[in-house]
TILO-47716 format. One record per residue (C-alpha): residue number from 1; residue in three letters; x, y, z. Coordinates in Angstrom, 1 decimal, decimal comma, always signed. Layout:
% TILO-47716
<node nr="NUM" rest="Ala" east="X" north="Y" up="Z"/>
...
This chain:
% TILO-47716
<node nr="1" rest="Met" east="-206,6" north="+185,4" up="+1,3"/>
<node nr="2" rest="Ser" east="-206,1" north="+185,9" up="-2,5"/>
<node nr="3" rest="Thr" east="-202,9" north="+186,6" up="-4,2"/>
<node nr="4" rest="Thr" east="-202,4" north="+188,6" up="-7,4"/>
<node nr="5" rest="Tyr" east="-199,5" north="+187,5" up="-9,6"/>
<node nr="6" rest="Thr" east="-197,8" north="+189,4" up="-12,4"/>
<node nr="7" rest="Ile" east="-195,8" north="+187,9" up="-15,1"/>
<node nr="8" rest="Asp" east="-192,7" north="+189,2" up="-16,8"/>
<node nr="9" rest="Thr" east="-192,5" north="+187,4" up="-20,2"/>
<node nr="10" rest="Ala" east="-188,9" north="+188,3" up="-20,5"/>
<node nr="11" rest="Thr" east="-187,9" north="+186,0" up="-17,6"/>
<node nr="12" rest="Ser" east="-188,2" north="+182,4" up="-16,8"/>
<node nr="13" rest="Arg" east="-191,1" north="+180,2" up="-15,7"/>
<node nr="14" rest="Ala" east="-190,1" north="+180,9" up="-12,1"/>
<node nr="15" rest="Asn" east="-192,7" north="+183,8" up="-12,3"/>
<node nr="16" rest="Pro" east="-196,2" north="+182,4" up="-11,7"/>
<node nr="17" rest="Thr" east="-198,7" north="+182,9" up="-14,5"/>
<node nr="18" rest="Pro" east="-201,4" north="+185,5" up="-13,9"/>
<node nr="19" rest="Ala" east="-204,1" north="+183,0" up="-14,4"/>
<node nr="20" rest="Pro" east="-204,3" north="+179,2" up="-14,5"/>
<node nr="21" rest="Met" east="-203,0" north="+177,9" up="-17,9"/>
<node nr="22" rest="Lys" east="-203,6" north="+174,4" up="-19,1"/>
<node nr="23" rest="Arg" east="-201,1" north="+172,6" up="-21,3"/>
<node nr="24" rest="Val" east="-201,9" north="+170,7" up="-24,4"/>
<node nr="25" rest="Thr" east="-202,5" north="+167,1" up="-23,3"/>
<node nr="26" rest="Val" east="-201,8" north="+163,7" up="-24,8"/>
<node nr="27" rest="Pro" east="-205,5" north="+162,9" up="-25,3"/>
<node nr="28" rest="Ala" east="-205,9" north="+166,3" up="-27,0"/>
<node nr="29" rest="Ile" east="-203,1" north="+165,4" up="-29,4"/>
<node nr="30" rest="Arg" east="-204,7" north="+162,1" up="-30,2"/>
<node nr="31" rest="Arg" east="-207,9" north="+163,8" up="-31,0"/>
<node nr="32" rest="Arg" east="-206,1" north="+166,0" up="-33,6"/>
<node nr="33" rest="Lys" east="-205,9" north="+163,1" up="-36,0"/>
<node nr="34" rest="Ala" east="-207,0" north="+164,6" up="-39,4"/>
<node nr="35" rest="Gly" east="-210,7" north="+165,2" up="-39,5"/>
<node nr="36" rest="Ala" east="-211,2" north="+164,4" up="-35,8"/>
<node nr="37" rest="Glu" east="-210,8" north="+167,8" up="-34,2"/>
<node nr="38" rest="Ala" east="-209,8" north="+171,3" up="-35,2"/>
<node nr="39" rest="Cys" east="-211,0" north="+170,5" up="-38,7"/>
<node nr="40" rest="Gly" east="-207,9" north="+168,5" up="-39,3"/>
<node nr="41" rest="Glu" east="-205,6" north="+171,4" up="-38,8"/>
<node nr="42" rest="Pro" east="-202,0" north="+170,1" up="-38,8"/>
<node nr="43" rest="Leu" east="-200,1" north="+169,9" up="-35,6"/>
<node nr="44" rest="Val" east="-197,1" north="+172,2" up="-35,1"/>
<node nr="45" rest="Met" east="-194,0" north="+170,8" up="-33,4"/>
<node nr="46" rest="Leu" east="-190,4" north="+172,1" up="-33,1"/>
<node nr="47" rest="Thr" east="-187,4" north="+171,0" up="-31,1"/>
<node nr="48" rest="Ala" east="-186,3" north="+173,0" up="-28,0"/>
<node nr="49" rest="Tyr" east="-183,3" north="+172,4" up="-25,7"/>
<node nr="50" rest="Thr" east="-183,1" north="+175,6" up="-23,6"/>
<node nr="51" rest="Val" east="-185,4" north="+177,8" up="-21,5"/>
<node nr="52" rest="Arg" east="-185,2" north="+180,8" up="-23,7"/>
<node nr="53" rest="Met" east="-185,9" north="+178,9" up="-26,9"/>
<node nr="54" rest="Ala" east="-188,8" north="+177,2" up="-25,2"/>
<node nr="55" rest="Gln" east="-190,2" north="+180,6" up="-24,2"/>
<node nr="56" rest="Leu" east="-190,0" north="+181,8" up="-27,8"/>
<node nr="57" rest="Leu" east="-191,4" north="+178,7" up="-29,5"/>
<node nr="58" rest="Asp" east="-194,1" north="+177,8" up="-26,9"/>
<node nr="59" rest="Pro" east="-196,9" north="+180,2" up="-28,1"/>
<node nr="60" rest="His" east="-196,7" north="+178,9" up="-31,6"/>
<node nr="61" rest="Cys" east="-196,4" north="+175,2" up="-31,1"/>
<node nr="62" rest="Asp" east="-198,7" north="+172,3" up="-30,1"/>
<node nr="63" rest="Met" east="-195,7" north="+170,2" up="-29,0"/>
<node nr="64" rest="Leu" east="-192,1" north="+170,9" up="-28,1"/>
<node nr="65" rest="Leu" east="-189,6" north="+168,0" up="-28,7"/>
<node nr="66" rest="Val" east="-186,6" north="+167,8" up="-26,5"/>
<node nr="67" rest="Gly" east="-184,8" north="+165,9" up="-29,2"/>
<node nr="68" rest="Asp" east="-181,6" north="+163,9" up="-28,8"/>
<node nr="69" rest="Ser" east="-180,5" north="+166,0" up="-31,8"/>
<node nr="70" rest="Leu" east="-179,2" north="+168,2" up="-29,0"/>
<node nr="71" rest="Gly" east="-176,1" north="+166,0" up="-29,2"/>
<node nr="72" rest="Gln" east="-175,2" north="+167,6" up="-32,6"/>
<node nr="73" rest="Val" east="-176,9" north="+171,0" up="-32,2"/>
<node nr="74" rest="Ile" east="-175,7" north="+171,8" up="-28,6"/>
<node nr="75" rest="Tyr" east="-172,7" north="+169,6" up="-28,0"/>
<node nr="76" rest="Gly" east="-171,2" north="+169,3" up="-31,5"/>
<node nr="77" rest="Leu" east="-171,3" north="+165,5" up="-31,4"/>
<node nr="78" rest="Pro" east="-171,0" north="+163,5" up="-34,7"/>
<node nr="79" rest="Ser" east="-174,4" north="+161,8" up="-34,1"/>
<node nr="80" rest="Thr" east="-177,1" north="+161,3" up="-31,5"/>
<node nr="81" rest="Val" east="-175,6" north="+158,0" up="-30,4"/>
<node nr="82" rest="Pro" east="-173,4" north="+159,4" up="-27,5"/>
<node nr="83" rest="Val" east="-176,3" north="+161,3" up="-25,9"/>
<node nr="84" rest="Thr" east="-177,0" north="+160,3" up="-22,3"/>
<node nr="85" rest="Leu" east="-180,0" north="+160,2" up="-20,0"/>
<node nr="86" rest="Glu" east="-178,4" north="+162,9" up="-18,0"/>
<node nr="87" rest="Met" east="-178,2" north="+165,2" up="-21,0"/>
<node nr="88" rest="Met" east="-181,8" north="+164,6" up="-21,8"/>
<node nr="89" rest="Ala" east="-183,0" north="+165,1" up="-18,2"/>
<node nr="90" rest="Ala" east="-181,1" north="+168,5" up="-17,9"/>
<node nr="91" rest="His" east="-182,4" north="+169,9" up="-21,1"/>
<node nr="92" rest="Gly" east="-185,9" north="+168,5" up="-20,7"/>
<node nr="93" rest="Ala" east="-186,3" north="+170,2" up="-17,3"/>
<node nr="94" rest="Ala" east="-185,1" north="+173,5" up="-18,9"/>
<node nr="95" rest="Val" east="-187,7" north="+173,3" up="-21,7"/>
<node nr="96" rest="Val" east="-190,5" north="+172,5" up="-19,2"/>
<node nr="97" rest="Arg" east="-189,5" north="+175,5" up="-17,1"/>
<node nr="98" rest="Gly" east="-189,6" north="+177,7" up="-20,2"/>
<node nr="99" rest="Ser" east="-193,0" north="+176,7" up="-21,5"/>
<node nr="100" rest="Tyr" east="-196,6" north="+176,8" up="-20,4"/>
<node nr="101" rest="His" east="-198,7" north="+175,8" up="-23,3"/>
<node nr="102" rest="Ala" east="-197,1" north="+173,1" up="-25,5"/>
<node nr="103" rest="Leu" east="-197,0" north="+169,4" up="-24,7"/>
<node nr="104" rest="Val" east="-193,4" north="+168,6" up="-24,0"/>
<node nr="105" rest="Val" east="-192,0" north="+165,3" up="-25,4"/>
<node nr="106" rest="Ile" east="-188,5" north="+164,1" up="-24,5"/>
<node nr="107" rest="Asp" east="-186,4" north="+161,7" up="-26,6"/>
<node nr="108" rest="Met" east="-185,2" north="+158,4" up="-25,1"/>
<node nr="109" rest="Pro" east="-181,5" north="+158,3" up="-25,9"/>
<node nr="110" rest="Phe" east="-179,7" north="+155,4" up="-27,5"/>
<node nr="111" rest="Gly" east="-179,0" north="+152,5" up="-25,1"/>
<node nr="112" rest="Ser" east="-181,6" north="+153,6" up="-22,6"/>
<node nr="113" rest="Tyr" east="-184,6" north="+151,5" up="-23,7"/>
<node nr="114" rest="Glu" east="-183,6" north="+148,8" up="-26,2"/>
<node nr="115" rest="Gly" east="-182,5" north="+146,2" up="-23,7"/>
<node nr="116" rest="Ser" east="-185,9" north="+145,3" up="-22,3"/>
<node nr="117" rest="Pro" east="-189,3" north="+146,8" up="-21,5"/>
<node nr="118" rest="Glu" east="-188,2" north="+147,0" up="-17,9"/>
<node nr="119" rest="Gln" east="-185,1" north="+149,1" up="-18,8"/>
<node nr="120" rest="Ala" east="-187,3" north="+151,3" up="-21,0"/>
<node nr="121" rest="Phe" east="-189,7" north="+151,9" up="-18,1"/>
<node nr="122" rest="Ala" east="-186,9" north="+152,8" up="-15,7"/>
<node nr="123" rest="Ser" east="-185,4" north="+155,3" up="-18,1"/>
<node nr="124" rest="Ala" east="-188,8" north="+156,8" up="-19,2"/>
<node nr="125" rest="Ser" east="-190,1" north="+157,1" up="-15,6"/>
<node nr="126" rest="Arg" east="-186,8" north="+158,8" up="-14,6"/>
<node nr="127" rest="Leu" east="-187,1" north="+161,3" up="-17,5"/>
<node nr="128" rest="Leu" east="-190,7" north="+162,2" up="-16,7"/>
<node nr="129" rest="Lys" east="-190,0" north="+162,5" up="-13,0"/>
<node nr="130" rest="Glu" east="-186,9" north="+164,7" up="-13,4"/>
<node nr="131" rest="Thr" east="-188,2" north="+166,9" up="-16,2"/>
<node nr="132" rest="Gly" east="-191,9" north="+167,3" up="-15,8"/>
<node nr="133" rest="Ala" east="-192,4" north="+166,3" up="-19,5"/>
<node nr="134" rest="Ala" east="-195,6" north="+164,6" up="-20,5"/>
<node nr="135" rest="Ala" east="-194,3" north="+161,9" up="-22,9"/>
<node nr="136" rest="Val" east="-191,3" north="+160,2" up="-24,3"/>
<node nr="137" rest="Lys" east="-190,3" north="+159,4" up="-27,9"/>
<node nr="138" rest="Met" east="-188,7" north="+156,1" up="-28,9"/>
<node nr="139" rest="Glu" east="-187,1" north="+155,2" up="-32,2"/>
<node nr="140" rest="Gly" east="-187,9" north="+151,8" up="-33,8"/>
<node nr="141" rest="Gly" east="-190,8" north="+149,9" up="-35,2"/>
<node nr="142" rest="Glu" east="-192,2" north="+146,4" up="-34,8"/>
<node nr="143" rest="Ala" east="-189,2" north="+145,4" up="-32,7"/>
<node nr="144" rest="Met" east="-190,2" north="+148,0" up="-30,1"/>
<node nr="145" rest="Ala" east="-193,9" north="+147,4" up="-30,2"/>
<node nr="146" rest="Asp" east="-193,9" north="+145,3" up="-27,0"/>
<node nr="147" rest="Thr" east="-192,0" north="+148,0" up="-25,2"/>
<node nr="148" rest="Val" east="-194,4" north="+150,7" up="-26,4"/>
<node nr="149" rest="Arg" east="-197,3" north="+148,6" up="-25,1"/>
<node nr="150" rest="Phe" east="-195,4" north="+147,9" up="-21,8"/>
<node nr="151" rest="Leu" east="-194,9" north="+151,6" up="-21,2"/>
<node nr="152" rest="Thr" east="-198,4" north="+152,8" up="-22,2"/>
<node nr="153" rest="Glu" east="-200,0" north="+150,2" up="-20,0"/>
<node nr="154" rest="Arg" east="-198,1" north="+151,6" up="-17,1"/>
<node nr="155" rest="Gly" east="-199,1" north="+155,2" up="-17,7"/>
<node nr="156" rest="Ile" east="-196,2" north="+156,5" up="-19,8"/>
<node nr="157" rest="Pro" east="-197,3" north="+158,1" up="-23,1"/>
<node nr="158" rest="Val" east="-195,1" north="+157,2" up="-26,0"/>
<node nr="159" rest="Met" east="-194,5" north="+158,8" up="-29,4"/>
<node nr="160" rest="Gly" east="-193,1" north="+156,5" up="-32,0"/>
<node nr="161" rest="His" east="-190,5" north="+157,2" up="-34,6"/>
<node nr="162" rest="Val" east="-190,1" north="+155,2" up="-37,9"/>
<node nr="163" rest="Gly" east="-188,3" north="+155,6" up="-41,2"/>
<node nr="164" rest="Leu" east="-185,0" north="+157,3" up="-40,9"/>
<node nr="165" rest="Thr" east="-184,0" north="+156,6" up="-37,3"/>
<node nr="166" rest="Pro" east="-180,9" north="+158,6" up="-36,5"/>
<node nr="167" rest="Gln" east="-179,9" north="+156,4" up="-33,6"/>
<node nr="168" rest="Ala" east="-179,5" north="+153,5" up="-36,0"/>
<node nr="169" rest="Val" east="-177,1" north="+155,5" up="-38,3"/>
<node nr="170" rest="Asn" east="-174,4" north="+152,9" up="-37,9"/>
<node nr="171" rest="Met" east="-176,7" north="+150,2" up="-39,2"/>
<node nr="172" rest="Leu" east="-178,3" north="+152,3" up="-41,9"/>
<node nr="173" rest="Gly" east="-174,9" north="+153,6" up="-43,1"/>
<node nr="174" rest="Gly" east="-176,0" north="+157,2" up="-43,3"/>
<node nr="175" rest="Tyr" east="-178,9" north="+159,7" up="-43,3"/>
<node nr="176" rest="Gly" east="-180,3" north="+159,1" up="-46,7"/>
<node nr="177" rest="Ala" east="-184,0" north="+158,8" up="-47,4"/>
<node nr="178" rest="Arg" east="-185,6" north="+155,5" up="-46,6"/>
<node nr="179" rest="Gly" east="-188,3" north="+153,4" up="-48,4"/>
<node nr="180" rest="Arg" east="-187,0" north="+153,5" up="-52,0"/>
<node nr="181" rest="Ser" east="-187,2" north="+149,8" up="-52,4"/>
<node nr="182" rest="Glu" east="-190,5" north="+147,9" up="-52,2"/>
<node nr="183" rest="Ala" east="-189,3" north="+145,7" up="-49,3"/>
<node nr="184" rest="Glu" east="-188,1" north="+148,7" up="-47,2"/>
<node nr="185" rest="Ala" east="-191,3" north="+150,6" up="-47,9"/>
<node nr="186" rest="Lys" east="-193,3" north="+147,6" up="-46,7"/>
<node nr="187" rest="Lys" east="-191,2" north="+147,3" up="-43,6"/>
<node nr="188" rest="Ile" east="-191,6" north="+151,0" up="-42,7"/>
<node nr="189" rest="Val" east="-195,4" north="+150,8" up="-43,1"/>
<node nr="190" rest="Gly" east="-195,4" north="+147,7" up="-40,9"/>
<node nr="191" rest="Asp" east="-193,3" north="+149,4" up="-38,3"/>
<node nr="192" rest="Ala" east="-195,6" north="+152,4" up="-38,0"/>
<node nr="193" rest="Thr" east="-198,7" north="+150,2" up="-37,8"/>
<node nr="194" rest="Ala" east="-197,2" north="+148,0" up="-35,1"/>
<node nr="195" rest="Val" east="-196,2" north="+151,0" up="-33,0"/>
<node nr="196" rest="Ala" east="-199,6" north="+152,6" up="-33,4"/>
<node nr="197" rest="Gln" east="-201,4" north="+149,4" up="-32,5"/>
<node nr="198" rest="Ala" east="-199,2" north="+149,0" up="-29,4"/>
<node nr="199" rest="Gly" east="-200,6" north="+152,3" up="-28,1"/>
<node nr="200" rest="Ala" east="-198,3" north="+155,1" up="-29,3"/>
<node nr="201" rest="Phe" east="-200,3" north="+158,4" up="-29,2"/>
<node nr="202" rest="Ser" east="-198,4" north="+159,7" up="-32,2"/>
<node nr="203" rest="Val" east="-195,8" north="+158,6" up="-34,7"/>
<node nr="204" rest="Val" east="-192,9" north="+160,6" up="-36,2"/>
<node nr="205" rest="Ile" east="-192,2" north="+159,6" up="-39,8"/>
<node nr="206" rest="Glu" east="-188,7" north="+160,8" up="-40,9"/>
<node nr="207" rest="Gly" east="-186,9" north="+160,9" up="-44,2"/>
<node nr="208" rest="Val" east="-189,1" north="+158,6" up="-46,3"/>
<node nr="209" rest="Val" east="-190,4" north="+158,9" up="-49,8"/>
<node nr="210" rest="Glu" east="-193,8" north="+160,6" up="-49,8"/>
<node nr="211" rest="Pro" east="-196,1" north="+157,8" up="-50,7"/>
<node nr="212" rest="Ile" east="-195,0" north="+155,9" up="-47,6"/>
<node nr="213" rest="Ala" east="-195,9" north="+158,8" up="-45,3"/>
<node nr="214" rest="Val" east="-199,3" north="+159,1" up="-47,0"/>
<node nr="215" rest="Glu" east="-200,0" north="+155,4" up="-46,7"/>
<node nr="216" rest="Ile" east="-199,1" north="+155,4" up="-43,0"/>
<node nr="217" rest="Thr" east="-201,1" north="+158,5" up="-42,2"/>
<node nr="218" rest="Gln" east="-204,2" north="+156,9" up="-43,8"/>
<node nr="219" rest="Ala" east="-203,5" north="+153,5" up="-42,1"/>
<node nr="220" rest="Val" east="-203,0" north="+154,5" up="-38,4"/>
<node nr="221" rest="Asp" east="-205,5" north="+155,9" up="-36,0"/>
<node nr="222" rest="Cys" east="-203,1" north="+158,3" up="-34,2"/>
<node nr="223" rest="Pro" east="-201,5" north="+161,5" up="-35,6"/>
<node nr="224" rest="Thr" east="-198,4" north="+161,2" up="-37,8"/>
<node nr="225" rest="Ile" east="-195,8" north="+163,9" up="-37,6"/>
<node nr="226" rest="Gly" east="-193,7" north="+164,3" up="-40,7"/>
<node nr="227" rest="Ile" east="-190,1" north="+165,4" up="-41,0"/>
<node nr="228" rest="Gly" east="-188,9" north="+164,9" up="-44,5"/>
<node nr="229" rest="Ala" east="-192,0" north="+163,0" up="-45,3"/>
<node nr="230" rest="Ser" east="-195,2" north="+164,6" up="-46,6"/>
<node nr="231" rest="Ala" east="-197,5" north="+167,6" up="-46,2"/>
<node nr="232" rest="Gln" east="-200,3" north="+165,1" up="-45,9"/>
<node nr="233" rest="Cys" east="-199,0" north="+164,0" up="-42,4"/>
<node nr="234" rest="Asp" east="-201,1" north="+165,2" up="-39,5"/>
<node nr="235" rest="Gly" east="-198,4" north="+167,5" up="-38,4"/>
<node nr="236" rest="Gln" east="-194,8" north="+168,6" up="-38,9"/>
<node nr="237" rest="Val" east="-191,6" north="+168,8" up="-36,9"/>
<node nr="238" rest="Leu" east="-188,2" north="+170,4" up="-37,6"/>
<node nr="239" rest="Val" east="-185,1" north="+171,1" up="-35,6"/>
<node nr="240" rest="Ala" east="-185,7" north="+174,8" up="-34,7"/>
<node nr="241" rest="Glu" east="-182,1" north="+175,8" up="-35,3"/>
<node nr="242" rest="Asp" east="-182,3" north="+174,4" up="-38,9"/>
<node nr="243" rest="Met" east="-185,5" north="+176,2" up="-39,8"/>
<node nr="244" rest="Leu" east="-184,2" north="+179,4" up="-38,3"/>
<node nr="245" rest="Gly" east="-181,1" north="+179,3" up="-40,5"/>
<node nr="246" rest="Leu" east="-178,5" north="+178,9" up="-37,8"/>
<node nr="247" rest="Phe" east="-176,6" north="+176,3" up="-39,8"/>
<node nr="248" rest="Glu" east="-175,2" north="+176,6" up="-43,3"/>
<node nr="249" rest="Arg" east="-175,8" north="+172,9" up="-44,0"/>
<node nr="250" rest="Thr" east="-179,1" north="+171,4" up="-43,4"/>
<node nr="251" rest="Pro" east="-181,0" north="+168,3" up="-44,7"/>
<node nr="252" rest="Arg" east="-182,9" north="+168,6" up="-48,0"/>
<node nr="253" rest="Phe" east="-186,3" north="+168,6" up="-46,2"/>
<node nr="254" rest="Val" east="-185,5" north="+171,7" up="-44,2"/>
<node nr="255" rest="Lys" east="-187,0" north="+175,1" up="-45,3"/>
<node nr="256" rest="Lys" east="-185,0" north="+178,0" up="-43,8"/>
<node nr="257" rest="Phe" east="-187,5" north="+180,5" up="-42,6"/>
<node nr="258" rest="Asp" east="-184,8" north="+183,0" up="-41,6"/>
<node nr="259" rest="Asp" east="-181,1" north="+183,6" up="-41,8"/>
<node nr="260" rest="Met" east="-180,3" north="+183,8" up="-38,1"/>
<node nr="261" rest="Ala" east="-176,7" north="+182,8" up="-38,7"/>
<node nr="262" rest="Gly" east="-176,2" north="+185,8" up="-41,0"/>
<node nr="263" rest="Arg" east="-178,0" north="+188,2" up="-38,7"/>
<node nr="264" rest="Ile" east="-176,1" north="+187,0" up="-35,6"/>
<node nr="265" rest="Ser" east="-172,8" north="+187,3" up="-37,5"/>
<node nr="266" rest="Ala" east="-173,7" north="+190,9" up="-38,6"/>
<node nr="267" rest="Ala" east="-174,7" north="+191,9" up="-35,0"/>
<node nr="268" rest="Val" east="-171,5" north="+190,5" up="-33,5"/>
<node nr="269" rest="Gly" east="-169,4" north="+192,1" up="-36,2"/>
<node nr="270" rest="Gln" east="-171,0" north="+195,5" up="-35,3"/>
<node nr="271" rest="Tyr" east="-170,3" north="+194,8" up="-31,6"/>
<node nr="272" rest="Ala" east="-166,7" north="+194,0" up="-32,3"/>
<node nr="273" rest="Ser" east="-166,3" north="+197,2" up="-34,4"/>
<node nr="274" rest="Asp" east="-167,9" north="+199,4" up="-31,7"/>
<node nr="275" rest="Val" east="-165,6" north="+197,9" up="-29,0"/>
<node nr="276" rest="Arg" east="-162,5" north="+198,4" up="-31,1"/>
<node nr="277" rest="Ser" east="-163,4" north="+202,0" up="-31,9"/>
<node nr="278" rest="Arg" east="-164,4" north="+202,7" up="-28,3"/>
<node nr="279" rest="Ala" east="-167,9" north="+203,6" up="-29,5"/>
<node nr="280" rest="Phe" east="-169,2" north="+201,0" up="-27,0"/>
<node nr="281" rest="Pro" east="-170,0" north="+201,4" up="-24,1"/>
<node nr="282" rest="Gly" east="-171,5" north="+204,8" up="-24,6"/>
<node nr="283" rest="Glu" east="-173,2" north="+207,2" up="-22,2"/>
<node nr="284" rest="Glu" east="-176,3" north="+205,1" up="-22,2"/>
<node nr="285" rest="Gln" east="-174,5" north="+202,0" up="-21,0"/>
<node nr="286" rest="Ile" east="-172,3" north="+203,4" up="-18,2"/>
<node nr="287" rest="Tyr" east="-172,9" north="+204,3" up="-14,6"/>
<node nr="288" rest="Val" east="-172,1" north="+207,9" up="-13,4"/>
<node nr="289" rest="Pro" east="-171,6" north="+209,2" up="-9,9"/>
<node nr="290" rest="Lys" east="-174,7" north="+210,6" up="-8,1"/>
<node nr="291" rest="Asn" east="-174,6" north="+214,4" up="-7,6"/>
């Protein structure tokens, strides 16, 4: 007995797709290293924290990142440090439910993996089980290489993250660009190389001077994803709310592709005006008795 499904794209993933759809996979991302597949076409990645945003971003992205930046974007926290596994699990599950195509990567929050490879495995396996995401992302370079290897050898795909690592803001003293000194530049390149050699399927390079990003991209055999790095990386990622213009203040490396804050403010202002003038609700928005 066959069943025919229909899909309402305005609702959630609870509606089955009309035909089998295959997500982008970790091996497929690995093959997208510049020149290896798709003629070196850069990978597209954005953050997502909710079902509806995932639905809107999914058709355009190769990967969706459930970033611990949700601490600041969603919860108004001063940094990513207070974010918990419970937060990541809840938002990660929402993004998976709201997407069909993109590979979903979920951040490991501060304090959930640094203690030991065993702690990292327990945290990562919990996130993948509870969310349905395909991979985790961890900040840190050479010091985390053994942990990256431990996880990948046990079936957990890992995306690395080097350069400006927001979870280390208290050690770094701020969010300024990294790699301006020769010693720091050398360390960042070494960090990226160590993580890639340990088995990371991709490496995020954040907030570094451009030559470092170019050098890393040429040195490692997995795709690099830039954020405040270089157009020569194998892909790019931004916080979706930043590039949509939902915040007045954004990092230097953000390009605002829209002014959603202004458009939302204008729409809400019109709503408030219509309510106060009793223009809303009108005849089209009210129920009338049946004759």
